[in-house]
N, CA, C and O atoms as CSV, one atom per row, in Angstrom:
chain,resi,resn,atom,element,x,y,z
A,1,MET,N,N,87.788,108.962,99.648
A,1,MET,CA,C,87.621,108.152,100.708
A,1,MET,C,C,88.833,108.145,101.843
A,1,MET,O,O,89.828,108.764,101.466
A,2,ASN,N,N,88.911,107.661,102.927
A,2,ASN,CA,C,89.697,108.080,103.916
A,2,ASN,C,C,90.661,106.796,104.176
A,2,ASN,O,O,90.114,105.703,104.024
A,3,THR,N,N,92.060,106.801,104.557
A,3,THR,CA,C,92.635,105.744,105.007
A,3,THR,C,C,92.165,105.021,105.789
A,3,THR,O,O,91.804,105.743,106.719
A,4,PRO,N,N,91.882,103.790,106.057
A,4,PRO,CA,C,91.438,102.975,107.151
A,4,PRO,C,C,92.501,102.842,108.216
A,4,PRO,O,O,93.590,102.285,108.082
A,5,THR,N,N,91.976,103.494,109.398
A,5,THR,CA,C,92.352,103.490,110.659
A,5,THR,C,C,92.451,102.370,111.435
A,5,THR,O,O,91.495,101.596,111.483
A,6,MET,N,N,93.472,102.151,112.063
A,6,MET,CA,C,93.479,100.821,112.815
A,6,MET,C,C,92.167,100.959,113.972
A,6,MET,O,O,91.440,100.009,114.262
A,7,LEU,N,N,92.070,102.002,114.411
A,7,LEU,CA,C,90.725,102.000,115.025
A,7,LEU,C,C,89.302,101.816,114.574
A,7,LEU,O,O,88.443,101.501,115.398
A,8,ARG,N,N,88.970,102.024,113.126
A,8,ARG,CA,C,87.774,101.530,112.479
A,8,ARG,C,C,88.088,100.149,111.831
A,8,ARG,O,O,87.161,99.393,111.541
A,9,ALA,N,N,89.710,99.730,111.543
A,9,ALA,CA,C,89.874,98.452,110.865
A,9,ALA,C,C,89.945,97.343,111.975
A,9,ALA,O,O,89.231,96.406,111.616
A,10,LEU,N,N,90.451,97.132,113.012
A,10,LEU,CA,C,90.543,96.253,113.838
A,10,LEU,C,C,89.522,96.303,115.205
A,10,LEU,O,O,89.025,97.296,115.736
A,11,PRO,N,N,89.405,94.990,115.547
A,11,PRO,CA,C,88.248,94.813,116.315
A,11,PRO,C,C,89.007,95.249,117.483
A,11,PRO,O,O,90.231,95.124,117.528
A,12,ALA,N,N,88.191,95.854,118.607
A,12,ALA,CA,C,88.935,96.347,120.095
A,12,ALA,C,C,90.040,95.409,120.732
A,12,ALA,O,O,91.190,95.836,120.836
A,13,ASP,N,N,89.762,94.349,121.088
A,13,ASP,CA,C,90.421,93.353,121.398
A,13,ASP,C,C,91.973,93.313,120.551
A,13,ASP,O,O,92.953,93.614,121.233
A,14,HIS,N,N,92.154,93.018,119.364
A,14,HIS,CA,C,93.159,93.244,118.816
A,14,HIS,C,C,94.103,94.634,118.761
A,14,HIS,O,O,95.331,94.681,118.692
A,15,ARG,N,N,93.249,95.633,118.808
A,15,ARG,CA,C,93.719,96.862,118.998
A,15,ARG,C,C,94.396,97.115,120.465
A,15,ARG,O,O,95.446,97.738,120.617
A,16,ARG,N,N,93.783,96.651,121.306
A,16,ARG,CA,C,94.376,96.583,122.639
A,16,ARG,C,C,95.500,95.818,122.963
A,16,ARG,O,O,96.147,96.020,123.990
A,17,ARG,N,N,95.782,94.911,122.108
A,17,ARG,CA,C,96.853,94.001,122.194
A,17,ARG,C,C,97.890,94.394,121.653
A,17,ARG,O,O,99.012,94.032,122.006
A,18,LEU,N,N,97.619,95.288,120.604
A,18,LEU,CA,C,98.765,95.690,119.517
A,18,LEU,C,C,99.383,97.221,120.404
A,18,LEU,O,O,100.564,97.564,120.463
A,19,MET,N,N,98.341,97.856,120.948
A,19,MET,CA,C,98.619,98.941,121.613
A,19,MET,C,C,99.529,98.894,123.039
A,19,MET,O,O,99.898,99.961,123.529
A,20,ARG,N,N,99.813,97.833,123.567
A,20,ARG,CA,C,100.587,97.354,124.599
A,20,ARG,C,C,102.373,97.231,124.011
A,20,ARG,O,O,103.387,96.942,124.647
A,21,LEU,N,N,102.186,97.574,122.604
A,21,LEU,CA,C,103.956,97.235,122.162
A,21,LEU,C,C,104.568,98.425,122.015
A,21,LEU,O,O,105.752,98.612,122.296
A,22,PRO,N,N,103.595,99.505,121.454
A,22,PRO,CA,C,104.581,100.888,120.898
A,22,PRO,C,C,105.495,101.352,121.880
A,22,PRO,O,O,105.636,101.061,123.068
A,23,ARG,N,N,106.132,102.202,121.059
A,23,ARG,CA,C,106.861,103.452,122.401
A,23,ARG,C,C,106.351,104.640,121.909
A,23,ARG,O,O,105.712,104.558,120.860
A,24,GLU,N,N,106.480,105.682,122.405
A,24,GLU,CA,C,105.949,106.888,122.074
A,24,GLU,C,C,106.978,107.799,121.375
A,24,GLU,O,O,107.773,108.350,122.136
A,25,VAL,N,N,107.100,108.049,120.077
A,25,VAL,CA,C,108.325,109.110,119.566
A,25,VAL,C,C,107.619,110.187,118.896
A,25,VAL,O,O,106.475,110.208,118.442
A,26,SER,N,N,108.684,111.236,118.929
A,26,SER,CA,C,108.451,112.505,118.389
A,26,SER,C,C,109.627,112.734,117.200
A,26,SER,O,O,110.666,112.089,117.347
A,27,PHE,N,N,109.525,113.518,116.167
A,27,PHE,CA,C,110.188,113.903,114.924
A,27,PHE,C,C,109.725,115.199,114.862
A,27,PHE,O,O,108.617,115.728,114.944
A,28,PRO,N,N,111.195,115.686,114.646
A,28,PRO,CA,C,111.010,117.765,114.355
A,28,PRO,C,C,110.588,117.613,113.005
A,28,PRO,O,O,110.543,116.473,112.544
A,29,GLN,N,N,110.237,118.692,112.227
A,29,GLN,CA,C,109.487,119.081,110.978
A,29,GLN,C,C,110.775,118.883,110.115
A,29,GLN,O,O,111.844,119.414,110.416
A,30,GLY,N,N,110.580,117.981,108.881
A,30,GLY,CA,C,111.965,117.891,108.098
A,30,GLY,C,C,112.626,116.735,108.294
A,30,GLY,O,O,113.588,116.443,107.583
A,31,THR,N,N,112.118,115.810,109.444
A,31,THR,CA,C,112.854,114.347,109.699
A,31,THR,C,C,112.579,113.265,108.733
A,31,THR,O,O,111.409,112.883,108.780
A,32,ARG,N,N,113.268,112.710,107.936
A,32,ARG,CA,C,113.281,111.490,107.252
A,32,ARG,C,C,113.095,110.676,107.801
A,32,ARG,O,O,114.038,110.241,108.461
A,33,LEU,N,N,111.807,109.986,107.868
A,33,LEU,CA,C,111.603,108.646,108.667
A,33,LEU,C,C,112.228,107.457,107.870
A,33,LEU,O,O,112.735,106.489,108.438
A,34,PHE,N,N,112.163,107.581,106.651
A,34,PHE,CA,C,112.492,106.344,105.875
A,34,PHE,C,C,112.734,106.582,104.382
A,34,PHE,O,O,112.142,107.468,103.766
A,35,ASP,N,N,113.531,105.846,103.884
A,35,ASP,CA,C,113.941,106.039,102.213
A,35,ASP,C,C,113.321,104.857,101.516
A,35,ASP,O,O,113.216,103.779,102.101
A,36,GLU,N,N,112.859,105.057,100.130
A,36,GLU,CA,C,112.771,104.115,99.155
A,36,GLU,C,C,113.980,102.946,99.336
A,36,GLU,O,O,115.156,103.301,99.260
A,37,GLY,N,N,113.659,101.667,99.557
A,37,GLY,CA,C,114.687,100.797,99.417
A,37,GLY,C,C,115.389,100.379,100.696
A,37,GLY,O,O,116.113,99.384,100.713
A,38,ALA,N,N,115.170,101.172,101.823
A,38,ALA,CA,C,115.951,100.714,103.021
A,38,ALA,C,C,114.947,99.731,103.743
A,38,ALA,O,O,113.812,99.402,103.397
A,39,ARG,N,N,115.686,99.360,104.842
A,39,ARG,CA,C,114.879,98.090,105.486
A,39,ARG,C,C,113.805,98.595,106.068
A,39,ARG,O,O,113.985,99.738,106.489
A,40,ALA,N,N,112.523,98.055,106.280
A,40,ALA,CA,C,111.376,98.175,106.633
A,40,ALA,C,C,110.960,97.359,108.128
A,40,ALA,O,O,110.179,96.407,108.137
A,41,ASP,N,N,111.495,97.799,109.132
A,41,ASP,CA,C,111.645,97.091,110.245
A,41,ASP,C,C,110.823,98.024,111.391
A,41,ASP,O,O,111.138,97.942,112.579
A,42,ARG,N,N,110.110,98.614,111.086
A,42,ARG,CA,C,109.185,99.395,112.115
A,42,ARG,C,C,107.908,100.331,111.240
A,42,ARG,O,O,107.991,100.473,110.020
A,43,PHE,N,N,106.931,100.834,111.920
A,43,PHE,CA,C,105.973,101.512,111.460
A,43,PHE,C,C,105.262,102.173,112.443
A,43,PHE,O,O,105.308,101.918,113.647
A,44,TRP,N,N,104.604,103.030,111.900
A,44,TRP,CA,C,103.970,104.179,113.195
A,44,TRP,C,C,102.460,104.544,112.775
A,44,TRP,O,O,101.876,104.611,111.693
A,45,ILE,N,N,102.083,104.755,114.147
A,45,ILE,CA,C,100.704,105.452,114.008
A,45,ILE,C,C,100.363,106.633,114.412
A,45,ILE,O,O,99.975,106.660,115.580
A,46,LEU,N,N,100.373,107.977,113.657
A,46,LEU,CA,C,100.442,109.184,113.843
A,46,LEU,C,C,99.356,109.721,114.945
A,46,LEU,O,O,98.136,109.558,114.902
A,47,ARG,N,N,100.087,110.376,115.900
A,47,ARG,CA,C,99.173,110.934,117.016
A,47,ARG,C,C,99.057,112.212,116.658
A,47,ARG,O,O,97.946,112.682,116.904
A,48,THR,N,N,99.788,112.904,116.184
A,48,THR,CA,C,99.780,114.436,115.697
A,48,THR,C,C,100.400,114.827,114.532
A,48,THR,O,O,101.024,113.945,113.942
A,49,GLY,N,N,100.385,115.795,114.113
A,49,GLY,CA,C,101.179,116.125,112.828
A,49,GLY,C,C,100.910,115.527,111.439
A,49,GLY,O,O,99.892,114.883,111.183
A,50,SER,N,N,101.901,115.785,110.550
A,50,SER,CA,C,101.556,115.112,109.433
A,50,SER,C,C,103.045,114.680,108.623
A,50,SER,O,O,104.074,115.349,108.711
A,51,VAL,N,N,102.930,113.658,107.977
A,51,VAL,CA,C,103.950,113.190,106.975
A,51,VAL,C,C,103.834,113.080,105.570
A,51,VAL,O,O,102.815,112.498,105.200
A,52,GLU,N,N,104.491,113.424,104.812
A,52,GLU,CA,C,104.431,113.321,103.229
A,52,GLU,C,C,105.092,111.689,102.972
A,52,GLU,O,O,106.110,111.295,103.542
A,53,LEU,N,N,104.339,110.918,102.065
A,53,LEU,CA,C,104.820,109.743,101.301
A,53,LEU,C,C,105.358,110.470,100.049
A,53,LEU,O,O,104.785,111.399,99.481
A,54,ASP,N,N,106.489,109.943,99.713
A,54,ASP,CA,C,106.703,110.020,98.255
A,54,ASP,C,C,107.685,109.425,97.219
A,54,ASP,O,O,108.659,109.005,97.843
A,55,THR,N,N,107.806,109.247,96.081
A,55,THR,CA,C,108.559,108.109,95.519
A,55,THR,C,C,109.450,108.969,94.649
A,55,THR,O,O,109.189,110.153,94.438
A,56,GLN,N,N,110.551,108.326,94.125
A,56,GLN,CA,C,111.626,108.863,93.329
A,56,GLN,C,C,110.830,108.804,91.930
A,56,GLN,O,O,110.080,107.847,91.738
A,57,VAL,N,N,110.947,109.619,91.128
A,57,VAL,CA,C,110.773,109.394,89.643
A,57,VAL,C,C,111.776,109.767,88.841
A,57,VAL,O,O,112.133,110.939,88.962
A,58,PRO,N,N,112.492,108.910,87.829
A,58,PRO,CA,C,113.383,109.237,87.023
A,58,PRO,C,C,113.527,110.282,86.429
A,58,PRO,O,O,112.556,110.682,85.787
A,59,SER,N,N,114.852,111.138,86.428
A,59,SER,CA,C,115.021,112.318,85.461
A,59,SER,C,C,113.949,113.184,85.976
A,59,SER,O,O,113.606,114.130,85.266
A,60,ARG,N,N,113.200,112.940,87.447
A,60,ARG,CA,C,112.474,114.510,88.111
A,60,ARG,C,C,112.652,114.574,89.190
A,60,ARG,O,O,113.434,113.730,89.628
A,61,ARG,N,N,112.179,115.360,89.981
A,61,ARG,CA,C,112.087,115.521,91.426
A,61,ARG,C,C,111.320,114.297,92.258
A,61,ARG,O,O,110.376,113.661,91.789
A,62,THR,N,N,111.697,114.157,93.121
A,62,THR,CA,C,110.825,113.330,94.144
A,62,THR,C,C,109.346,113.809,94.028
A,62,THR,O,O,109.138,115.020,94.100
A,63,ALA,N,N,108.447,113.070,93.879
A,63,ALA,CA,C,107.252,112.928,93.686
A,63,ALA,C,C,106.293,112.555,95.044
A,63,ALA,O,O,106.274,111.432,95.548
A,64,VAL,N,N,105.442,113.802,95.572
A,64,VAL,CA,C,104.768,113.158,96.828
A,64,VAL,C,C,103.301,112.714,96.280
A,64,VAL,O,O,102.498,113.236,95.507
A,65,VAL,N,N,103.323,111.484,97.050
A,65,VAL,CA,C,102.173,110.608,96.582
A,65,VAL,C,C,100.644,111.061,97.812
A,65,VAL,O,O,99.462,111.247,97.524
A,66,GLU,N,N,101.131,111.092,98.751
A,66,GLU,CA,C,99.970,111.334,99.745
A,66,GLU,C,C,100.490,112.120,101.265
A,66,GLU,O,O,101.682,112.113,101.571
A,67,THR,N,N,99.695,112.620,101.933
A,67,THR,CA,C,100.132,113.458,103.094
A,67,THR,C,C,99.407,112.539,104.107
A,67,THR,O,O,98.266,112.209,103.784
A,68,LEU,N,N,99.914,112.053,105.335
A,68,LEU,CA,C,98.972,111.557,106.334
A,68,LEU,C,C,99.290,112.289,107.551
A,68,LEU,O,O,100.236,113.034,107.806
A,69,SER,N,N,98.217,111.887,108.299
A,69,SER,CA,C,97.599,112.996,109.477
A,69,SER,C,C,97.346,111.977,110.276
A,69,SER,O,O,97.480,110.810,109.908
A,70,ALA,N,N,96.866,112.403,111.715
A,70,ALA,CA,C,96.203,111.983,113.049
A,70,ALA,C,C,95.714,110.506,112.452
A,70,ALA,O,O,95.169,110.244,111.379
A,71,ASN,N,N,96.121,109.622,113.574
A,71,ASN,CA,C,95.677,108.257,113.440
A,71,ASN,C,C,95.864,107.325,112.187
A,71,ASN,O,O,95.355,106.205,112.151
A,72,GLU,N,N,96.652,107.867,111.114
A,72,GLU,CA,C,97.065,106.830,109.891
A,72,GLU,C,C,98.425,106.168,110.189
A,72,GLU,O,O,99.379,106.708,110.748
A,73,LEU,N,N,98.364,105.085,109.786
A,73,LEU,CA,C,99.584,104.392,109.538
A,73,LEU,C,C,100.300,104.686,108.573
A,73,LEU,O,O,99.885,104.729,107.414
A,74,VAL,N,N,101.823,104.998,109.037
A,74,VAL,CA,C,102.683,105.532,108.017
A,74,VAL,C,C,104.061,104.009,108.128
A,74,VAL,O,O,104.820,103.683,109.041
A,75,GLY,N,N,103.858,103.499,106.886
A,75,GLY,CA,C,104.365,102.224,106.800
A,75,GLY,C,C,103.626,101.129,106.482
A,75,GLY,O,O,102.715,100.805,107.245
A,76,TRP,N,N,103.834,100.530,105.551
A,76,TRP,CA,C,103.207,99.022,105.350
A,76,TRP,C,C,104.045,97.928,104.706
A,76,TRP,O,O,103.689,96.759,104.559
A,77,SER,N,N,105.347,98.530,104.298
A,77,SER,CA,C,106.298,97.482,103.627
A,77,SER,C,C,106.742,96.517,104.592
A,77,SER,O,O,107.051,95.396,104.186
A,78,TRP,N,N,106.833,96.853,106.068
A,78,TRP,CA,C,107.386,96.028,106.856
A,78,TRP,C,C,106.521,94.838,107.386
A,78,TRP,O,O,106.745,94.107,108.351
A,79,LEU,N,N,105.250,94.832,106.316
A,79,LEU,CA,C,104.783,93.567,106.713
A,79,LEU,C,C,104.424,92.141,105.426
A,79,LEU,O,O,103.784,91.090,105.459
A,80,PHE,N,N,105.174,92.805,104.498
A,80,PHE,CA,C,105.534,92.081,103.401
A,80,PHE,C,C,106.824,91.948,102.711
A,80,PHE,O,O,107.432,92.885,102.194
A,81,ALA,N,N,107.302,90.397,102.744
A,81,ALA,CA,C,108.814,90.251,102.107
A,81,ALA,C,C,108.990,90.904,100.832
A,81,ALA,O,O,107.989,90.936,100.117
A,82,PRO,N,N,110.083,91.447,100.382
A,82,PRO,CA,C,111.321,91.611,101.296
A,82,PRO,C,C,111.461,92.584,102.432
A,82,PRO,O,O,112.629,92.720,102.795
A,83,HIS,N,N,110.657,93.230,103.026
A,83,HIS,CA,C,110.333,93.973,104.275
A,83,HIS,C,C,111.508,95.383,103.837
A,83,HIS,O,O,112.511,95.628,104.507
A,84,VAL,N,N,111.174,96.015,102.839
A,84,VAL,CA,C,112.003,97.247,102.105
A,84,VAL,C,C,110.740,98.131,101.870
A,84,VAL,O,O,109.687,97.796,101.327
A,85,TRP,N,N,111.098,99.385,102.426
A,85,TRP,CA,C,110.084,100.491,101.931
A,85,TRP,C,C,110.099,100.817,100.502
A,85,TRP,O,O,111.102,100.965,99.805
A,86,HIS,N,N,108.878,100.911,100.147
A,86,HIS,CA,C,108.300,100.944,98.580
A,86,HIS,C,C,108.443,102.685,98.536
A,86,HIS,O,O,108.655,103.307,97.495
A,87,LEU,N,N,108.324,103.144,99.526
A,87,LEU,CA,C,108.167,104.780,99.497
A,87,LEU,C,C,109.355,105.392,100.505
A,87,LEU,O,O,110.290,104.827,101.073
A,88,GLY,N,N,109.037,106.415,100.492
A,88,GLY,CA,C,109.863,107.522,101.322
A,88,GLY,C,C,109.017,108.450,101.966
A,88,GLY,O,O,108.085,108.985,101.365
A,89,ALA,N,N,109.337,108.726,103.413
A,89,ALA,CA,C,108.337,109.621,104.188
A,89,ALA,C,C,109.320,110.675,104.742
A,89,ALA,O,O,110.521,110.408,104.719
A,90,THR,N,N,108.988,111.591,105.126
A,90,THR,CA,C,109.234,112.901,105.557
A,90,THR,C,C,108.241,113.478,106.419
A,90,THR,O,O,107.071,113.670,106.089
A,91,ALA,N,N,108.780,113.765,107.604
A,91,ALA,CA,C,107.834,114.695,108.697
A,91,ALA,C,C,107.559,116.256,108.279
A,91,ALA,O,O,108.551,116.985,108.306
A,92,THR,N,N,106.600,116.703,107.986
A,92,THR,CA,C,106.216,117.891,107.350
A,92,THR,C,C,105.675,118.930,108.133
A,92,THR,O,O,105.518,120.056,107.661
A,93,THR,N,N,105.315,118.583,109.532
A,93,THR,CA,C,104.979,119.443,110.587
A,93,THR,C,C,105.780,118.548,111.865
A,93,THR,O,O,106.181,117.425,111.558
A,94,PRO,N,N,105.922,118.845,112.728
A,94,PRO,CA,C,106.462,118.313,114.313
A,94,PRO,C,C,105.290,116.943,114.446
A,94,PRO,O,O,104.067,117.067,114.389
A,95,VAL,N,N,105.809,116.064,114.574
A,95,VAL,CA,C,105.084,114.430,114.743
A,95,VAL,C,C,105.181,113.851,116.083
A,95,VAL,O,O,106.231,113.840,116.725
A,96,ARG,N,N,104.025,113.352,116.510
A,96,ARG,CA,C,104.393,112.716,117.553
A,96,ARG,C,C,103.239,111.354,117.491
A,96,ARG,O,O,102.019,111.502,117.425
A,97,ALA,N,N,103.915,110.109,117.528
A,97,ALA,CA,C,103.600,108.808,117.040
A,97,ALA,C,C,104.071,107.482,117.940
A,97,ALA,O,O,105.051,107.488,118.686
A,98,TYR,N,N,103.330,106.533,117.760
A,98,TYR,CA,C,103.240,105.353,118.249
A,98,TYR,C,C,104.222,104.670,117.299
A,98,TYR,O,O,103.898,104.538,116.119
A,99,GLU,N,N,105.431,104.218,117.750
A,99,GLU,CA,C,106.400,103.358,116.886
A,99,GLU,C,C,106.224,101.839,117.523
A,99,GLU,O,O,106.201,101.431,118.685
A,100,PHE,N,N,106.106,101.169,116.199
A,100,PHE,CA,C,105.939,99.876,116.350
A,100,PHE,C,C,106.864,99.020,115.992
A,100,PHE,O,O,107.284,99.215,114.851
A,101,ASP,N,N,107.520,97.790,116.784
A,101,ASP,CA,C,108.476,96.898,116.188
A,101,ASP,C,C,107.910,95.735,115.201
A,101,ASP,O,O,107.261,94.722,115.460
A,102,ALA,N,N,108.425,96.290,113.898
A,102,ALA,CA,C,107.831,95.148,113.086
A,102,ALA,C,C,108.012,93.703,113.221
A,102,ALA,O,O,107.115,92.932,112.881
A,103,THR,N,N,109.205,93.266,113.734
A,103,THR,CA,C,109.327,91.824,113.903
A,103,THR,C,C,108.557,91.268,115.033
A,103,THR,O,O,108.133,90.113,114.996
A,104,ALA,N,N,108.361,92.063,116.044
A,104,ALA,CA,C,107.333,91.976,117.120
A,104,ALA,C,C,105.910,91.652,116.630
A,104,ALA,O,O,105.235,90.672,116.947
A,105,ILE,N,N,105.609,92.573,115.865
A,105,ILE,CA,C,103.922,92.559,115.499
A,105,ILE,C,C,103.940,91.299,114.536
A,105,ILE,O,O,103.029,90.518,114.811
A,106,ARG,N,N,104.799,90.871,113.402
A,106,ARG,CA,C,105.077,89.905,112.613
A,106,ARG,C,C,104.473,88.716,113.631
A,106,ARG,O,O,103.355,88.207,113.547
A,107,SER,N,N,105.670,88.367,114.759
A,107,SER,CA,C,105.524,87.516,115.685
A,107,SER,C,C,104.123,87.098,116.079
A,107,SER,O,O,103.678,85.950,116.058
A,108,MET,N,N,103.429,88.325,116.481
A,108,MET,CA,C,102.394,88.376,117.063
A,108,MET,C,C,101.416,87.460,116.398
A,108,MET,O,O,100.866,86.453,116.843
A,109,CYS,N,N,101.298,88.230,114.850
A,109,CYS,CA,C,100.504,87.672,113.771
A,109,CYS,C,C,100.616,86.209,113.537
A,109,CYS,O,O,99.691,85.452,113.240
A,110,GLN,N,N,101.761,85.935,113.694
A,110,GLN,CA,C,101.965,84.410,113.251
A,110,GLN,C,C,101.438,83.660,114.219
A,110,GLN,O,O,100.732,82.698,113.917
A,111,ASP,N,N,101.733,84.022,115.697
A,111,ASP,CA,C,101.174,83.124,116.877
A,111,ASP,C,C,99.627,83.233,116.865
A,111,ASP,O,O,98.986,82.438,117.553
A,112,ASP,N,N,99.046,84.091,116.186
A,112,ASP,CA,C,97.512,84.308,116.411
A,112,ASP,C,C,97.083,84.478,115.271
A,112,ASP,O,O,97.174,85.611,114.798
A,113,PRO,N,N,96.487,83.411,114.486
A,113,PRO,CA,C,96.067,83.780,113.118
A,113,PRO,C,C,95.004,84.837,112.954
A,113,PRO,O,O,95.140,85.728,112.116
A,114,ALA,N,N,93.976,84.757,113.718
A,114,ALA,CA,C,92.921,85.618,113.825
A,114,ALA,C,C,93.480,87.046,113.878
A,114,ALA,O,O,92.824,87.835,113.198
A,115,LEU,N,N,94.451,87.525,114.471
A,115,LEU,CA,C,95.061,88.791,114.481
A,115,LEU,C,C,95.949,89.168,113.405
A,115,LEU,O,O,96.195,90.319,113.042
A,116,GLY,N,N,96.433,88.035,112.903
A,116,GLY,CA,C,97.286,88.178,111.761
A,116,GLY,C,C,96.617,88.324,110.459
A,116,GLY,O,O,97.187,88.754,109.457
A,117,ARG,N,N,95.122,87.870,110.518
A,117,ARG,CA,C,94.192,88.188,109.289
A,117,ARG,C,C,93.800,89.761,109.622
A,117,ARG,O,O,93.853,90.718,108.849
A,118,ALA,N,N,93.443,89.740,110.830
A,118,ALA,CA,C,92.957,91.179,110.862
A,118,ALA,C,C,94.068,92.557,110.587
A,118,ALA,O,O,93.729,93.696,110.267
A,119,VAL,N,N,95.334,92.097,110.799
A,119,VAL,CA,C,96.281,93.101,110.710
A,119,VAL,C,C,96.483,92.999,109.029
A,119,VAL,O,O,96.650,94.031,108.379
A,120,THR,N,N,96.461,91.978,108.533
A,120,THR,CA,C,96.831,91.811,107.134
A,120,THR,C,C,95.828,92.746,106.246
A,120,THR,O,O,96.058,93.533,105.328
A,121,GLN,N,N,94.354,92.249,107.035
A,121,GLN,CA,C,93.432,92.803,105.966
A,121,GLN,C,C,93.374,94.825,106.219
A,121,GLN,O,O,93.348,95.702,105.355
A,122,TRP,N,N,93.372,94.906,107.261
A,122,TRP,CA,C,93.826,96.666,107.715
A,122,TRP,C,C,94.988,96.962,106.983
A,122,TRP,O,O,94.765,97.972,106.315
A,123,VAL,N,N,96.170,96.525,106.799
A,123,VAL,CA,C,97.220,96.912,105.992
A,123,VAL,C,C,96.942,96.833,104.409
A,123,VAL,O,O,97.265,97.628,103.527
A,124,GLY,N,N,96.407,95.907,104.351
A,124,GLY,CA,C,96.118,95.626,102.874
A,124,GLY,C,C,95.105,96.452,102.188
A,124,GLY,O,O,95.045,96.575,100.965
A,125,GLU,N,N,94.175,97.109,103.186
A,125,GLU,CA,C,93.107,98.084,102.820
A,125,GLU,C,C,93.840,99.398,102.817
A,125,GLU,O,O,93.411,100.277,102.070
A,126,VAL,N,N,94.872,99.632,103.548
A,126,VAL,CA,C,95.880,101.215,103.496
A,126,VAL,C,C,96.386,100.832,102.377
A,126,VAL,O,O,96.354,101.773,101.584
A,127,LEU,N,N,96.982,99.606,101.786
A,127,LEU,CA,C,97.915,99.694,100.603
A,127,LEU,C,C,97.116,99.920,99.672
A,127,LEU,O,O,97.426,100.806,98.876
A,128,ALA,N,N,95.986,99.268,99.509
A,128,ALA,CA,C,95.142,99.745,98.183
A,128,ALA,C,C,94.770,101.317,98.142
A,128,ALA,O,O,94.715,102.000,97.119
A,129,HIS,N,N,94.508,101.781,99.558
A,129,HIS,CA,C,94.173,103.070,99.113
A,129,HIS,C,C,95.627,103.924,98.991
A,129,HIS,O,O,95.408,105.086,98.647
A,130,ARG,N,N,96.809,103.676,99.156
A,130,ARG,CA,C,97.656,104.567,98.732
A,130,ARG,C,C,98.050,104.354,97.554
A,130,ARG,O,O,98.604,105.297,96.989
A,131,LEU,N,N,97.896,103.090,96.831
A,131,LEU,CA,C,98.129,102.768,95.762
A,131,LEU,C,C,97.252,103.775,94.736
A,131,LEU,O,O,97.806,104.472,93.886
A,132,ARG,N,N,95.773,103.739,94.951
A,132,ARG,CA,C,94.901,104.525,94.468
A,132,ARG,C,C,95.645,106.206,94.491
A,132,ARG,O,O,95.925,106.771,93.434
A,133,CYS,N,N,95.844,106.727,95.594
A,133,CYS,CA,C,96.307,108.049,95.665
A,133,CYS,C,C,97.837,108.255,94.797
A,133,CYS,O,O,98.228,109.217,94.136
A,134,ALA,N,N,98.427,107.087,95.065
A,134,ALA,CA,C,99.546,107.170,94.185
A,134,ALA,C,C,99.247,107.379,92.850
A,134,ALA,O,O,99.851,108.289,92.282
A,135,ARG,N,N,98.542,106.807,92.310
A,135,ARG,CA,C,97.998,106.760,90.901
A,135,ARG,C,C,97.638,108.114,90.182
A,135,ARG,O,O,98.060,108.673,89.170
A,136,THR,N,N,96.627,108.423,91.180
A,136,THR,CA,C,95.824,109.611,91.049
A,136,THR,C,C,96.831,111.211,91.283
A,136,THR,O,O,96.569,112.311,90.797
A,137,ARG,N,N,97.893,110.873,92.098
A,137,ARG,CA,C,98.997,111.973,92.154
A,137,ARG,C,C,99.574,112.072,91.116
A,137,ARG,O,O,99.639,113.119,90.472
A,138,LEU,N,N,100.250,110.644,90.687
A,138,LEU,CA,C,101.186,110.894,89.557
A,138,LEU,C,C,100.507,111.167,88.259
A,138,LEU,O,O,101.141,111.857,87.461
A,139,LEU,N,N,99.483,110.799,87.956
A,139,LEU,CA,C,98.687,111.271,86.783
A,139,LEU,C,C,98.163,112.815,87.079
A,139,LEU,O,O,97.931,113.509,86.089
A,140,ASP,N,N,97.993,113.303,88.211
A,140,ASP,CA,C,97.912,114.719,88.237
A,140,ASP,C,C,99.238,115.503,87.743
A,140,ASP,O,O,99.199,116.428,86.931
A,141,LEU,N,N,100.572,114.941,88.424
A,141,LEU,CA,C,101.524,115.540,87.995
A,141,LEU,C,C,102.349,115.523,86.587
A,141,LEU,O,O,102.996,116.465,86.130
A,142,TYR,N,N,102.169,114.172,85.980
A,142,TYR,CA,C,102.724,113.855,84.844
A,142,TYR,C,C,101.969,113.674,83.607
A,142,TYR,O,O,102.555,113.874,82.543
A,143,ALA,N,N,100.559,113.267,83.612
A,143,ALA,CA,C,100.096,112.952,82.562
A,143,ALA,C,C,99.806,114.630,81.755
A,143,ALA,O,O,99.741,115.767,82.224
A,144,PRO,N,N,99.686,114.082,80.373
A,144,PRO,CA,C,99.792,115.586,79.186
A,144,PRO,C,C,98.279,116.404,79.931
A,144,PRO,O,O,97.215,115.944,80.346
A,145,HIS,N,N,98.834,117.791,79.835
A,145,HIS,CA,C,97.386,118.522,80.340
A,145,HIS,C,C,96.236,118.213,79.521
A,145,HIS,O,O,96.352,118.123,78.298
A,146,GLY,N,N,95.216,118.059,80.069
A,146,GLY,CA,C,93.911,117.926,79.565
A,146,GLY,C,C,93.446,116.260,79.422
A,146,GLY,O,O,92.273,115.933,79.241
A,147,ALA,N,N,94.574,115.283,79.537
A,147,ALA,CA,C,94.387,113.767,79.501
A,147,ALA,C,C,93.526,113.227,80.363
A,147,ALA,O,O,93.534,113.402,81.581
A,148,ASP,N,N,92.615,112.427,79.610
A,148,ASP,CA,C,91.571,111.582,80.878
A,148,ASP,C,C,92.070,110.725,81.752
A,148,ASP,O,O,92.539,109.618,81.489
A,149,SER,N,N,91.963,111.273,82.888
A,149,SER,CA,C,92.768,110.514,84.217
A,149,SER,C,C,91.884,109.080,84.295
A,149,SER,O,O,92.463,108.256,85.002
A,150,ALA,N,N,90.785,108.661,83.807
A,150,ALA,CA,C,90.301,107.566,83.886
A,150,ALA,C,C,91.268,106.372,83.084
A,150,ALA,O,O,91.068,105.158,83.118
A,151,VAL,N,N,91.998,106.848,82.602
A,151,VAL,CA,C,93.196,105.912,82.431
A,151,VAL,C,C,93.716,104.907,82.836
A,151,VAL,O,O,94.772,104.515,82.340
């Protein structure tokens, strides 16, 4: 199942309103976009390139839980208090993206409940998808060989 994109998830009028706000940014390969536990004050919609999401696993190397590409949302922690990143992210190729200020978007959502519901629904669907991907990836990496992955 693919990650829900803004294009598929939001009505056209909400997309148009949101797309008035971002700035276009670029990141070279290897750029760390954010670290687990840091303040989540922005998010991105990828235009080109790829970004790996990762998590710290105690006593082990960082585990990559998903790779994101064009049109996908990078970052959901900005929407939910306490607004700190739950994962880390690194550009694995050169990236071009739309960068959104989280405070501005949260304010728009508060001022327009219909927009707020649509954005929350979209980000919630992305979050559910990311949790499924993280679970699957962690089971692949750390479950005993031959263990039932349906657990």
